[in-house]
N, C-alpha and C positions, 0 to 999 in steps of 0.2 A: 688373954691378959689385957687389963685396962691400962691405957697409957695416959699420962698427963696431956691435957689438950694443948695443941700447938697454937700458933698465932692466929689461925683462922677462926678461932672461937670468938674473936672480937668483931668479926665481919657480920653482915646481914644477908649476904647472898646465900640462898639455900644450897647451891652447889658447893660453895666454899665451906659452909657449915657441915655438909656431908663428910668432909675430910678433916674436920677439927679433931677427931679422935684417932686419926692415923698416927702410927709411930714415926712417920716422916715429919720432919720439922718444917712444915709448910709455912710460907709467908705469903702475904698478899702482894700484888703489884703496887708499888709506891716508891717514892724517892728514897725512903729510909732503907728499903730492901736493896735497891740498886747501889746505894752507898755502902751497905754492909758487904756486898760482893767485892767491891773495890778495896775496902779496908782489909778484908780477909784474903784477898787475892784468890777467890774461888770462882769457877765458872758458874753461870746460871743454868738451872734446869727449869724450863718454863713449860708447865703442863696445863693445857687448855681444854676445857670441855663445857658441859652444861648439865643441869640437874636431871634432865629427862633422857640423857644419852645412854643407851644400853651398853655399848662397849666401854664407855667411861666407867660404868659400874663394874664391869668384868675386870678391867685392869686394876681398879682399886682393890677388889677382893683378892685377885691373884698376887699383886705386887705391892701396892701401897699399904696394905694391912699386914704384910709379911715383915717380921722383925729383921731378918737378915738383909732383905732388899733395902729396908729403911736405913739400916746401919751404913750400907754402902753409899746411899744417896746423901745421908747427913754428913758423912765424913768428907765427901769429895765435892759437894755442890751446895750452893744456896738454892733451895727448892722453892719455886713460886707456883702457886695454883691460881688460875685465872678463869673466871666465868665469862665465856665468850659473849654472852648476851649482855652482861654488865660492862664489859670492856671490849667492844667490837673493834676498837682501834688497835689494841694489842693483838687480838686474834687475827686481824687483817694483815698486819705486818708479818707475823711469824707464819701464817698460812702461805703468804706469798713466797716467803723464804723456802719453806718445805716444798712447795710446788716447783720452784726453780731447781731445787736439788733432786727431787724424786719424780717430778712429773705428775704427782697426784697429791691429794690432801684429804682431810676428814678429821673426825674427832673420835677418841681423844687425840689431841695434837701435842707432841712432846718435842720440844726444841731445845738444843744446847746453845748457849750464847756466852760470849766473853763478858767479864765484868763491865757493866755499862749498857749491855744489851745487844751487841752485834751478833747475829746468829751465825753458827758455823756448821751445825749438823742437826738432824732430827728425823722424825717420822710420825706415824700415827700409833695404832695399837701394836704393842709388842707382847708376846707371851712371856711368862715369868723368866724362864731360863735365858731366852734371847735378850731380855731386858737387863738381866744381871751382867751378862757378857758385854753388852753395849756400855753399861755404866763403867765397868772396869776399864774397857778399852779407851773410852773418852777421857777418863781420869788419867790414864797412862800418857795419852797424847798431850794432854794439857801440861803434864809435868815435864815431858821430855821432848816434845816437838811443837812447842807453843808457836814458834814463828810460822809454821805451816798453817796452824789454825787461825792465826791473825790474818794471814794472806787470804785464806778461804773466807773469813768473815768480812774482810774489806770488799772482796769481789761480790759476795752475796748481798751485802748492804747496798752496794752501788747498783746491783741489778734490781733490788726492791725499790730503790729511789727513782729509777728510770723505767717507767712502764713502757708498754709497747708503743704508745703514742702520747704525746703531750701537746704538740703543736705541729701543724702541717704547713708545708710551703705551697701546697696545692690551693687552688681557689675554686672548689667544686660549686656547681650550680645547685640551688635549692629548687628543684623542679619536679614535674610529674614523672619524668623518667626515673628519678631516684626512688620515688614512692612506689612505682610499679615494680622496680627491682626488689625493694624491701618486701612487698607483699608476696611476690613470687617465691622469694627465699623463705618466708614464713611457711608457705604451703608445703614446701619440700620436706618440712619436719613433721608433718601431720601423720599420725597413725590412723589411717582411714577405717581400719577394722575395729580397733578397740577404743578409739578416741585418744586424745592427749598427744603429747610430743615424744617422739622417739620410742625406745623400748625400755625394758626394765633396767634399773628401778625407775619408776614413773612418778614424777612430781606434778602437782596440779598446775603450777606456774601461772597464777592469775594475771601477772603483769603481761605475759604473752597474749593471753586471751582478751585483755582489755584492748591491746593493739588490734587483735582480730576484729573485735566489735567496732572499733573506730574505722578500720579499713572497710568493713561492710557498709558502714554509714556513708562513707565518702565515695564508694565505688558501686554500691548496690549489687555487689557480688554475692549471690545467694549461696555459693559453695562455701564461703567463709562462715556464714551463720549456721549453715547446715552441719558443718563439722563441729562447730562450737556446741550446738544443741545436742548432737550425738555424744560429745565428750562429757557434757554435764549430766546427761542421762546415765551414761555408763558409770561415772563416778558415784552418783547418788545411789546406784544399785549395788555397787561393789562394797567390799569390806572396808575400804578407806573411809566410807561414811558410816557412822554409828546409827543404824536403823532404829535402835531403841531410845537412845538418849540425845541424838542429834550431834552435829559437829563432825569435822573431818580430821583424820590422822594426817601426819606430816607427808607421807608418801606411801606408795605401794611397792613392795619388793618384786612384784611380777608385772607383766605388761597388761594384765586384765583388770587391774584395780582391786584384785581379790584380797591379797594378804597385806595388810598395812604394817608399817613400822608404827607401833600403836600409840606413840606419844601424840598429844594434841597441842598445837601451838596457837597462841592468840593471833599472830600475824597471818597465818593461813586462813583461819576462820573469818577474820575481819575482811580480808580481801575476797574470799569466796562469797560472803554475804553480798558484797558489792557486785561481783560478777554474775551471780544468779539473779539478782534484782534487775540489773541492766538487761540481761538476756530475756527476762520475763517481759520487759516492755516491748520487745520485738516479737517474741513467739507466743506470748500469753500461755505458756506451758504451766499448768496448775501444779505439777510436781515441783517445779522450781520455786513457786511461792511456798509450798509446804516445807521445802528444804530450808529456805530463809527463815521462816518462823521457828522451825525446830532448832536451827543453829543459834538463833538469838536466844531462845529459851535455854538452850544448853549453856551458853556463855553466862547468862544471868544467874543460872543455878549453880554452876561449877566454878566460875572464874571471878565473879564480882565480889568486891569487898564491901564493907559497910559504908564506905564513902562514895560508892558508885564508880570506882575505878576497877580495872581488870588485871588479874594476875597474868603471868607469862605463859605457863604451860602445865600440862598434866603428864606424868611419867608414863612410859610404856610398860613398866614392870609393876607388879604387885606380888607380895610374898616371894620376891626373888625370881619371878617367872614372867617373861615377856608375854603380854596379851592375856594373862590369866583372868583378869576382870571381865573381858569382853567375849570370851569363847564359851562354847556349850558342847556337852556330850549329848548323844541321842537320849540317854536315860534321863538327864536333867530336863530336856525338852518335854519328854513324856510326862514326867512328874509335875511340871508346872502347868502345862496346857491341857492335859486330860483329853477331852473330846475334840479339841482343836488341834491336837499334836500332829496327827497324820497329815492333815491338810497343810498346816503351817510348816511342817518339816519340808514338804515339797516346795512351798513358797520361798523359804529361806535356804534351800539347798542343803539341809542337814543330811549327812551321809552321802551326799552327791557333790554338786558343784561347790558347796561350801566346806567340804572336808579339808582340814588343814594338816594336822599331825597328831599322833598319840591319842587318837579318839576324840580330838577337839574339832569343833566346827566354827567357822566364821559366818555370820549372817550375811548372805548375799541374795540378790534377786536377779534372775536371768531373764525375766519377762516383766513387762509393765502390767499394771492391774487389769487393763482391758483384755489383754491376751490371756492372762492366767485365769481370769474369771470365765472367759469363754471356754477354755479347756476343761473346766470343772463344772460347767453348766450352772454358773452362779451369775447373778447380776453384779455389776461393779459395786453397787451400793451394799449388797450383801457381803461381798468379799471385804470391802473396806471396813465394815463394822467388825467382822471377825479379826481382821488384821489389827485394828486399833485396840480391841480388847486383848488380843494376844500380846501385843507390844506392852500394854499396861501391866499385864501379869508378869511378863519376863523382866520388865524394868524393875518392878517391885521386888522380885526375887533377887535380881542382880544387886540391888541396893544393900543387901545384907552381906555381900562379899567385902573383902578388904579392898578399899579404894586405892587407886594409884596415888602417889604423892603429888602434891601441888607445889609448883615453884611460885611462891607468893610475892615475888618482887614485882613492882609496878614499873613498866618501861614507858617512857614518854612517847617514843616513836610508834610502838605497837598500839598503845591506846589511841593515838591520833589516827592510825589506820582504821581502827574500829569506829571512831566517830565519823569518819568519811564514809565507811561502809554502811553505817546506820542511816546516814543522810541519803544515800542511794536507795536503801530499802524504803525509807519514808516516801521518796519520790515515786517509786514503783507502785506502792500499795496504799499510800495515803494513811498509813497506820501511825497515829500521832505518838504512840509510846516509843516508836523508833526515833523520832526527832527529839522527844523529851530525853531519851537515854543519851543521844549524841550531845545534846546541850549539857547534860549533867557531866559528861566526860570532859568537855572543854572548859566548863566552869571549874571543875575540880583541878584539872591540870593548870589552869590559870592561877588558882589559889595555892596549889601544893608545890609546883615545880618551876614557876616563873618568879623572877626577881626584877628589881629595877636597876640593877647594877650593870653598868656598861661592860665591866670586866667579865661578867658571866650572867647572861640574861636568863638562862634556862639550864635545868639539870636533867640528867638522863634517867636516873633511877630513884624510886621512892619506896620506902618501907619503914615501918615502925614510926610513922609520923615524921620522917626525916628525909629530905631530898639530898641526894649525894651524886657525885661524879659529874663534872661539867659536861654539858650536852654536846653531842656530835652533830654533824651535818644532817643526818637523817632525822634527828629530833626536830631541828628547826624547819626542815623542808616539809616533813609530814604534818607537823602541827600547823604550819602556815597554810598548807593545803586544807586541813580540817577546818580552820577558821574561815577560809574562803568558801568552803562548801556549806558551812552553817550560815554564812551571810546569804548565799544564794537561796537558801530555803526559809529565811526569816526576814531578810532586808533590814536587819539591825546593823547599822553602820559600824558599831563598835567592833564587830567581828571582821569586817573588811579592813578596818584600821589596824587591828591586831595582826592580820595577815601581812599587810604592807610593812608594819613595824618589824616583824620577824625577818622578812626578806631584806629590808634595809640593814638590819643588824648583821645578818649573815654575809651580805656583801662586804661590809666593813671589816669583818673579822675572819672570814673563811675564803674570800675570793682571791684567786691567784692570777695576777695580771699576765704572768709569763705563759701559763698554759691556757688561760681563759676558762678554766674550770674552778670549782670550789674544792678546797682541801676538806678532808674528812674531820679534822680536828681544828679547834679554835687556835688562833695564832699565839695565845698566851698559855695554852693548857697542854701542850704536847711534851711528854717526857720520853718520847720514842726516838730511836736513832734515824728514823726516816718519817717525814710527814707526807701522807699519801693523798692523792686524788682518786676517788673510787667512782668510775663512771659506768661500770658494767651492771646491767639489770640482771637480777637473779631471782630467788624466791620472793624477794620484794624488789620493787624498782629502786634504782640507785637514788641517793639524795640529790645528785646532780641532775638527773633527768627529771625528777619531780619538781625541783625548784625552777628549772628553766621552763618547763611547761606552765608552771604557775606565773612566772614572770611574763610570759607572752600574754596571758589573759589579763594580768594587771596592767600591762602596757596598753591594752585596748580600753580598759576602764579609766585609767589615770593619765592616758596619753604620754606615757613614759618612753620616749625615744631611746633613752639610754638602756632600758630593759630590752627593747627590740634589738638593738645592736649587739648586746651581750648574747642574746639567744642566737642570732645569726652566726656570730663568731664561733660559739661553742658547737653549733650544729655543723658548720663547715669543717671543723676539726674532726667530727665524728663520721661524717658521710664517707670518707675514703676507706674507713675500716668496717663500716656496717656490713658489707657483703661477707665478711668473715663469719658472722653469726647474727641473723636477725633475732635469735632468741636472746642473746646477750645485749642487744640494743633495742629491745622491743619498745620500751617507753620513749626512747629517742625517736623511734619510728612514729610514735604518736605526735611528737613535736614536729617532725618533718611533715606529717600530713596536715597538722594545724596550719603550717606556714605555706603549704602549697595549695591546698583546697580552701574554699571559702570558710572562714571562721567569723563568727558574729558575736556581738553583744546585743542582747535584747534589753533595751533600757526602757523600763516601765514606770510611768509617773502618773499618779492620781489616786483617787480614793479606792479604786478597784485593783490596785497594783498587786496585792496578795492573791486575789482571785485569778487574775490573768497569769500571774507567775505559776500558780499550781496547775493551771490548764496546760501551759507550755511544757512544764516539767514532767507531765505524765508521758510525753512523747520521748523517744530515745533520740536525743540531739546532743551528742558529745562535742560537736563543733560549736556549741552555743553556750556562752556564759550569760548569766543574768545579773542585772543591776536594777534597783528600783527604790521607790519611795512614795509614800502617800502625801508628802509635802515637799517643799522646796529643799534642794540638796546642793551642797557645794562639790560633790564628787564630779569630776570633769565631764564624764559621759552623761550625767543627769542635769548638770547645771543649766539654769535658765530654760528648763523644759516643762516646768510645772504650769498647768492651766487650771483655773477654778472650775469645779464641777465637770471635769472631763478627764478620763484616763486614756493616755496615749502610749503606744508602743513604738519606740524608735529602733529600727533594725540597723545596726552600725557595723561596718567593717573596719579595716585598719585606720583609715583617716577620713572616712565619710559615713554619713548616715542617710538612709533613704527617707522619703517623706513619711511622717508618722501615720499610724492607723489606730483606730479604736476597736478593731475587730481581730480577735485572736486567730481565727482561721486564716485571715489574710496575712497576718504576721507569720504564721507557720509556713505558708507558701513561700514567703520571702526568705525564711531561714533554711530552706532545703539546701543541702550541699551539692546535690547532683540533680 
């Protein structure tokens, strides 16, 4: 039966539009919906997911498309659908509430709340019969035992408002002992056999490995980079990496990186481009270069819109089946590859290591090319020619399959992550198209999602030529970081000025003097029952840890003592709880290492500034920020340092600069952290 479309038909989010034809009378999250719940004295049913979420699709099919279930929901609740990627503030609040109640979370997230938004009960995925029983039970409790629900909601809301730590009375030292403890705690999480962190399910966690890279740089601990190289090799050979089309899936359901949860997210691929590029600088592993190039090609082919901005995600499902687009039967392999089929079946584990279920195989590689070629008495060059031709043939055949759906909304924070990742790729490989693409992203974001209004300088989401939803902390922090990275690679001062401008705006509108952290939402734009500070690093680093790392580098370039003091205060509040989980504080660990070990600005002034910059940036020096100009500059670290017909490099620490040099090798010796 075809139903009249509900209120979600007016929205632009692909996830919300997926539910526009449900018989459930869904509403979007907004003030009008919250007012409606109060006027009608109905509890809220807040259902949160995202367009590429497999179990969200399952619950929709089982329950939200069912007429009887929809009748119960419509009669007893004001039903709200939320795209967690579009409204991370709403997701964060109700996820915290569910985790306080149940000890776990995930998507779909289904939370019941009082009119106005205070949560009192919820969970994740519910099978249809269980969901119907729960709906009826909650409706009965709201009608007959409302005081108990109000008490529960008040306690939950108070718990959500007061996180594990906001401010500490301790005055911990920012010293090498704390960095050593942080690094040792990181190592305890390593899976030495398979690579990665912990056991199944296994996420790439690029923020953790950025901290591993930084730790290797400041300690020269080869165990760290050895584990990282092993991890990146294992990931690139596993099913989590798309050997035919490039790009990484969100996570592996097993500990071997074999079986992916097949959706592909922009934020993962953006950060992994950065991680593989930086690791290449140390290892010169040519496979890592190949992964970066293939992943950039994948994003440009599958994610990029006509304006040069990038979509959010590709679904896991096609034709109602998870992974159908990416998997192969032995018969399909034989039909496509012919004479190469037998050899390539062994190369990609068809019928063996790559077997998944129901006759389907995931392409995996258990050996590197050198070892495989030796086993079959081929030269590496001969093998690589066969592999590339086979991949081309398989990719062409795959292109005729029904493609997974694209979530085509543009998110500011994730596009900013990609701009930074492309800047890292440019530094590692000198490929100008990577820098050009990064510049295109920041130019487009500046034009499409930035305003000049003090009340709202930035927007979070962009689609159909319209920017919408006031931006969150992550948008400001990640975009300010991207501007800074573009400045370091171009020395165009407008990008440094934009970075500083965003940080200043964020301090005015997001900073919380009481906790010494930044709120996730703008002081004028929160409609939630609790305004949150999010400081935990996860699949992306937290906006708080990103902006404080940036502020420390801006302090060194602009001589901003107020930035330094804010960094110290925030870090001292974090240090006492960092031992709980180095994983959850990985990017804070980077800030700790920046402030304990030598951090530098290489200030380059003169006609050859760009040439010197590029020579320095080819090295892996995460403890070094760059500033420069081919002429006189008013930037404090560059001011009064220009000399005619001479290019000089000034190596500067917190409040001092060494004598300048005109020799890059000499400067590199001065920039070493250990």
